[in-house]
C-alpha positions as CSV (number, residue, x, y, z in Angstrom):
1,X,6.3,6.3,29.8
2,X,6.1,8.7,26.9
3,X,4.6,7.7,23.6
4,X,5.9,8.6,20.1
5,X,4.0,8.7,16.9
6,X,6.4,7.1,14.4
7,X,3.5,7.5,11.9
8,X,3.1,9.2,8.6
9,X,1.5,12.5,7.9
10,X,1.5,14.8,4.9
11,X,0.1,18.0,3.5
12,X,-0.2,18.3,-0.3
13,X,-1.0,21.4,-2.4
14,X,-3.0,21.5,-5.5
15,X,-4.2,24.5,-7.6
16,X,-7.6,24.6,-5.9
17,X,-6.9,23.4,-2.4
18,X,-4.8,21.5,0.1
19,X,-5.0,17.8,1.1
20,X,-4.0,16.6,4.6
21,X,-3.5,12.9,5.1
22,X,-2.6,10.9,8.3
23,X,-2.5,7.3,9.5
24,X,-4.1,6.3,12.7
25,X,-1.5,4.3,14.7
26,X,0.3,5.2,17.9
27,X,3.5,3.4,18.9
28,X,5.6,3.2,22.0
29,X,9.2,2.2,22.4
30,X,10.3,0.0,25.3
31,X,13.9,-1.3,25.5
32,X,14.6,-0.3,21.9
33,X,11.6,-2.3,20.7
34,X,8.5,-0.7,19.1
35,X,5.0,-1.8,20.0
36,X,1.6,-0.5,19.0
37,X,0.1,1.6,21.8
38,X,-3.4,0.2,21.8
39,X,-4.6,2.4,24.7
40,X,-3.9,5.6,22.8
41,X,-5.5,6.7,19.6
42,X,-4.1,10.3,19.3
43,X,-5.8,12.7,16.9
44,X,-3.2,13.8,14.3
45,X,-5.4,16.0,12.0
46,X,-6.8,19.3,12.9
47,X,-9.0,21.7,10.9
48,X,-9.4,25.4,11.8
49,X,-10.3,28.7,10.1
50,X,-8.7,28.8,6.7
51,X,-6.2,26.1,7.7
52,X,-5.4,22.5,8.4
53,X,-2.6,20.9,10.5
54,X,-1.2,17.4,11.0
55,X,1.2,16.4,13.8
56,X,3.9,13.8,14.2
57,X,6.8,13.1,16.5
58,X,6.1,13.1,20.3
59,X,2.3,12.9,20.9
60,X,2.6,13.6,24.7
61,X,4.9,16.0,26.6
62,X,5.9,16.4,30.2
63,X,4.9,19.8,31.7
64,X,6.4,20.9,35.0
65,X,4.0,22.3,37.5
66,X,5.6,25.6,38.8
67,X,4.3,25.0,42.4
68,X,5.3,21.4,42.7
69,X,8.2,19.0,42.0
70,X,6.0,16.8,39.8
71,X,5.4,17.0,36.1
72,X,2.2,15.9,34.4
73,X,1.8,14.2,31.0
74,X,-0.2,16.2,28.6
75,X,-1.4,15.0,25.2
76,X,-0.6,17.2,22.2
77,X,-4.1,17.0,20.8
78,X,-5.5,18.3,24.1
79,X,-3.3,21.4,23.9
80,X,-4.4,21.9,20.2
81,X,-8.1,21.5,20.9
82,X,-7.9,23.8,23.9
83,X,-6.2,26.5,21.8
84,X,-8.5,26.1,18.8
85,X,-11.5,26.4,21.2
86,X,-10.2,29.9,22.2
87,X,-8.9,31.2,18.8
88,X,-9.8,28.7,16.0
89,X,-6.4,29.2,14.4
90,X,-2.9,27.8,15.1
91,X,-0.8,31.0,15.1
92,X,2.6,32.0,16.3
93,X,1.5,32.3,19.9
94,X,0.3,28.7,19.9
95,X,3.8,27.5,19.0
96,X,5.3,29.9,21.6
97,X,3.1,28.6,24.3
98,X,4.0,25.0,23.3
99,X,7.7,25.9,23.5
100,X,7.3,27.4,27.0
101,X,5.5,24.2,28.1
102,X,8.2,21.9,26.6
103,X,11.0,24.0,28.0
104,X,9.6,23.5,31.6
105,X,11.0,19.9,31.5
106,X,14.4,18.8,30.0
107,X,13.0,15.4,29.4
108,X,11.1,16.8,26.3
109,X,14.0,15.9,23.9
110,X,11.7,14.2,21.3
111,X,10.4,17.0,19.1
112,X,6.7,17.7,18.4
113,X,6.1,18.5,14.7
114,X,3.3,20.3,12.9
115,X,2.7,20.5,9.2
116,X,0.3,23.3,8.5
117,X,-1.5,24.4,5.3
118,X,-3.2,27.8,5.1
119,X,-5.5,29.4,2.6
120,X,-4.3,33.0,1.9
121,X,-6.9,33.8,-0.7
122,X,-8.7,32.0,-3.6
123,X,-6.2,29.5,-5.2
124,X,-3.3,30.7,-3.0
125,X,-2.1,28.4,-0.2
126,X,1.0,28.2,1.9
127,X,2.6,25.2,3.6
128,X,4.6,25.3,6.9
129,X,6.6,22.9,9.1
130,X,6.9,23.8,12.8
131,X,9.2,21.8,15.1
132,X,9.2,22.3,18.9
133,X,11.4,20.7,21.5
134,X,13.0,21.5,24.8
135,X,14.5,25.0,24.5
136,X,14.2,25.0,20.7
137,X,11.7,26.1,18.0
138,X,12.1,26.1,14.3
139,X,9.8,26.8,11.4
140,X,10.1,26.5,7.7
141,X,7.9,27.8,4.9
142,X,7.6,25.8,1.6
143,X,9.0,27.5,-1.5
144,X,6.7,28.0,-4.5
145,X,8.3,24.9,-6.0
146,X,7.5,22.7,-3.0
147,X,4.1,21.1,-3.4
148,X,4.1,19.0,-0.2
149,X,5.6,18.4,3.2
150,X,5.6,14.9,4.8
151,X,6.6,13.7,8.2
152,X,7.1,10.5,10.1
153,X,8.5,7.2,9.0
154,X,11.5,7.5,6.6
155,X,10.4,4.7,4.2
156,X,7.0,6.3,3.6
157,X,8.5,9.8,3.2
158,X,11.0,8.5,0.6
159,X,8.2,6.8,-1.3
160,X,6.2,10.1,-1.6
161,X,9.4,12.1,-2.4
162,X,9.9,9.7,-5.4
163,X,6.4,10.4,-7.0
164,X,7.2,13.3,-9.3
165,X,3.6,13.3,-10.8
166,X,2.2,14.5,-7.4
167,X,3.2,18.1,-8.1
168,X,1.5,18.0,-11.5
169,X,-1.9,17.2,-10.1
170,X,-4.0,20.4,-10.2
171,X,-7.3,19.1,-8.9
172,X,-7.5,18.8,-5.1
173,X,-10.1,15.9,-5.4
174,X,-7.8,13.8,-7.6
175,X,-4.9,14.6,-5.3
176,X,-6.8,13.5,-2.2
177,X,-7.7,10.1,-3.8
178,X,-4.2,9.6,-5.2
179,X,-2.4,10.3,-1.9
180,X,-4.9,8.3,0.3
181,X,-4.6,5.3,-2.1
182,X,-0.8,5.5,-2.2
183,X,-0.6,5.5,1.6
184,X,-3.2,2.7,1.9
185,X,-1.2,0.5,-0.5
186,X,2.1,1.3,1.4
187,X,0.6,0.3,4.7
188,X,-0.6,-3.0,3.3
189,X,2.8,-3.6,1.8
190,X,4.8,-2.9,5.0
191,X,2.3,-4.9,7.1
192,X,3.5,-8.0,5.2
193,X,7.1,-7.0,4.7
194,X,8.3,-5.7,8.1
195,X,8.3,-7.1,11.6
196,X,6.7,-3.9,13.0
197,X,4.9,-1.4,10.8
198,X,4.7,2.0,12.7
199,X,2.1,3.3,10.3
200,X,-1.4,1.9,10.4
201,X,-4.9,2.1,9.0
202,X,-7.5,3.7,8.8
203,X,-6.0,6.4,6.6
204,X,-7.7,9.8,7.2
205,X,-7.7,12.7,4.8
206,X,-9.2,16.1,4.6
207,X,-9.5,18.7,1.8
208,X,-9.2,22.5,2.5
209,X,-10.6,24.5,-0.5
C-alpha cells in the first residue's frame, strides 16, 4: 500500500530571505476514501547549505531490486537525508537519481514533487519546482514576478493564490508569521467544514536568510 501526502507545502520569497511552510499530516487512500495515516509522520521540510526544500505528492516509492523480482518501499525523506548526508545540497544529480529509482518500477505513477528555495547571494534568491515520476522529470524556475510556489491540496493553494499582499511583504520575519498564521487558520476552518481534511497541524516553518 503506497501513501500519498495530500498535504500543503509552500515556499515564499521576501527581500531578505525565504520562508518554507509545511503541514504535518500524512494520508492514505483506500477504495477511493482518504484516511489519516497515523503510522507515518513523513518529514516534508529539509534544510541544506544555502537552500531549503519541501516535498508533496507521493511520500514513498517502489524501487525494483535489479537482482530480484521484488520491489521495496522506500520513503522519500530517507532518500533525501541519505543524499544530504553525502553532499548537503539537493542538486541536479539528486533528481536524476530519484528519476532512475522511480523508473525502475512502472507502479510509480503518482509524482514526487519538491519546492526548492536557494540563496544565490545576499538578498538574491531563486525558487524551483521539481516533479519526478515514472519515466518523467520536469523542473520549473520561478520568474522574477513570482514570489511563491505552493503544492498539495487545491483549496489551500487557491487561498494563497488569492492573497495579493503576500508579494508585497519585504520582511522575511513578517512573511513567516503571516503565512504560518494563514495556514493555521485554514486548517482550523477545514477541520470543521469538510468530512476529511488532508492538511493537518502542527504547522512547521523555517526561514532561510
